[in-house]
Each structure stands twice: as structure tokens, then as C-alpha cells.
N, C-alpha and C positions, 0 to 999 in steps of 0.2 A: 648620286644619291641627293635626295631633296633635302632642305634646311629644316632640321626639327625646331619644335618652339623653344628648346633648350638652349640652342646655340644663339649667343647673345653678344652685344658688345661688350659687356662686363667680362663675361668667359672669355672673349678673344683675349683680353689683356692678362688673365691668368694663363691661359694656353701658350701666348707669346713668349712670356717670361720664362715659363717653365722649359719651353723648347730651349730658349737661349741658354738657360741654367744648366739644363740635363741632356740636352741633346736628343730631345724626344724625336720620334720617327714620324709622328703626324700632328698636323695642326688640325685637330678635330673639330674644334669649336667652328671653324670657317666651312666646313662641308661634310665631315665625317668619312675621310678616305679612310683605307685600312691598308693599303699597299706599304711595305716597307722597303722597297727598292731604293738603291741610291739615288736614283733621279727624283724619287718621292721625297726623301730625306733633304735634298737640296732644295726642292720646291717649297717644303715646309719651313726651312730656314728662311728662304726668301719671304714667304709669307709672314712670318713671325716679325721679321726685320720690319717690315711696312706697319705693322701695329705699334711695335716698340718705337719707331720713329715719330708716329702720330702722338705718343705719349710723352716721348723725350723733347719733342720741338714745342713742348707747352711749359716752360721751365716754372712758371707760376703754378701750375696745376699738377704737375709730374708726381710729387709726392703724394698728393692726395689719391691720385689715380692709382699709384702703386700701392699705397697703404690700403686702400679699400677694395682693390680689386686683384692685386698682385698676389704671387706666392706668398705664403706665411713666412717663410723664411727672410724674405725681402721686406715684408711689411713690418717686422720685428727689428729693423735696422734702426738705430737710434735716430739719425738724421732723417730718415723717411717719416718717423712717428712725429718727429718735432715739426718737420715742414708740413704734414698734414694738420697737426693741432693749429699751428700759426695760421694756416688757410682759414679754419673754422673761427678762430679766435678774432681774425680781422674782420668778421662780419656780424660779431654778436656783442652782447654787453654782460659782463658778469656783474651783477650786483644782487647778492644774496639779502634776502630779506631782513635777516639780522646780520648786518655787516660786520657791526662792533663785537659780535660774539667771537673769542679766539679759534682760529681755525676756520672760520666760515668761508673766506676766499679759497682756502686750500681744498675744502671740500667741493666747493663750486668748481674748481679747475680739475679736480679728478672727475666729478660727474660729467665734464664737458667730454672727456675721453670715452667715458662709458655711454653716453648718449651717442657719440660717434660710432662706437662698436655696435650700438644697437641698430642704428642705421645701415651700417654694412650688412649686419646679419638679415635685416629685413629685405634689403636690395637683393642678397643673392639666395637666401632660403626662403623667403615670404613670411618669416617669423621673427619677432624681437627677442633677444637674450634675456632682457630685464624688463619685468612689467610692473612690478610692485616695488615701494620703497625697501622692502627687505631685501629684494634682489640685488639692488643698488648698494646697499650697505654691505651684504656679504662680498659682493665683487670689489668694494672699495678696499675692505679689509684684506682681501687677497692681493691686491696690488700693492698695498702698504705693509705687508707682512702683519697685520693686525693692529698696526699703530694708528691708522685714521679710519674711523666709520661714521655712520650716522646714528644720531640719538633718535631713533624712531619711536621709542617709548614715551619720551618727554616732550617731544619736539613736533611742530607742525612741518612735515615735509614740503607739502604743497605750498604752505605760505612762504617758506624760506628758498626752496629750489624748484618748485613747480613750473616756473618761467622758462627754464633752461630746455626742456625737451621740445618744445615746439619752435624754439629759435633756431636750436641746432640743426633739427631735421630740415628746417627751411634753408639754412645755410649749405647743408650737404647737399640738398636738391639742387641749389643754385650751382655749386661747384660741378655737379653732374651735367647740368646743362651746358655750362660752359666748356667742360674737358671731353665729355663723351661724344659730342659732336663730329670732333676731329678723328676719333677713333672709328665711329661709325663710318665715315666716308672711306677710311681706308680699308674696312672690312668689306664695304660694298665694292670698292675697287678690286678687292681679291675675288669675289663672287663674279664680278663682271669678267675678270681675266680668265676665269675658269670656265666662263661659257654658259654660266647657269641662268635659269629663267630670270627675266628682269624683275619679276615681283620680289626677287629675294635681295635685290640692291637699290631699287628704287624707293622702295618703302621702309628702307632700313630705320630702326629707331635713331633718333637724335640726328637724322641725316642732314636735316635743314637747320640744325642749331648752329649759332654764331661760332 
């Protein structure tokens, strides 16, 4: 079976860790097999292991890759979330427009996570989760059980926090370029081993990334 446009490097990460966690019978992201024979199950485990190794062998990036593209249960692990946030924070500057206002830095830090969540949603679904200040306000209040929110009625959101979105999306893209290349190479190798047409593994996304 040919590779559908929906089969991507990002989806391969999700499939691989799902197979590892749940013992799935098929590595569908790498080619759409439907057999559930014992041989196929073993092959799927082998293929999943190759993708997982490509993630795990990048210790500085693995938390980002798992948080962004792994199963939800793994993305919710505190160490994974903290590792991903730390990778983003290392490449941006948090400086709220009104830094002296109480809680400004806390709100900026919460917005970092929400903008990361936006990037993940855009990469996977093609649509952002939060598009307006009110959306960020509602999400922030959910995260903090209503304790922290944005004063969008009386404050200028763009002046105080507008700089964050572009910075964070840029940093997320940088981490993708750094980390997805290795995973794409593993996926291309899987396709090659299956004997699939060369176009599916020689033109794989991020295949030439460092």
C-alpha cells in the first residue's frame, strides 16, 4: 500500500510510542498494514523501536518530541512537560511589557505553555486552539483553577504579551528542525526496508535536517 499524505514523521512518533505502551498490532503511520499476524506484530514492534530510538537518542530534544507528538498520557508526565518547557525557555526572552505589575511574569510563563500548545495543535491538526486574548484568558484560568487570568478588559494584551507568540512559534520550529530530521531518517529507513518506492523515503520531510 502506498503512503498516504497523512502519514508523517510527527504521526510516526505517536504511533511508535502507542505501540510500545499498548502493544498495538500495526505501525500504521509507516505504511498502513492491516495484518494482525504474529509476524506482523513483531515487525511493528521492531519498526516502532527504530522510531523511539531516534527520539531517545536525542536527550536534549526527546522531551520536546514526546510532549509535542507523543501519546497524551506521556505528554502529561511532569518531567516531560518540564523538559519541553525548558527547551522553549532556553531560546526565548520573557519580558512582559509591564514587568512591574504583580503576576506579570507568572502570566507570561503560563502563556509560554499555551503558545506551545497552540503550536502543537497547528502542527498536528492545522488549526490553533487559541486565537484571541479571551481564549488565552479562559485557558489560563483552567490551568490555574481560576486563580490566574488575563485582565483583558482593562489592559493591552498585545502591548504586554503580544511578543510571545512569534518568539515561541519560532523556537518550536527550531526544535522541530533539530529533532524531526533524525526521526524522519528512521522512518525513511523503515520504508526502504519494506521495499517501498524510493519517492517515499528519499523525499521524506526533514530528511536532510542536521
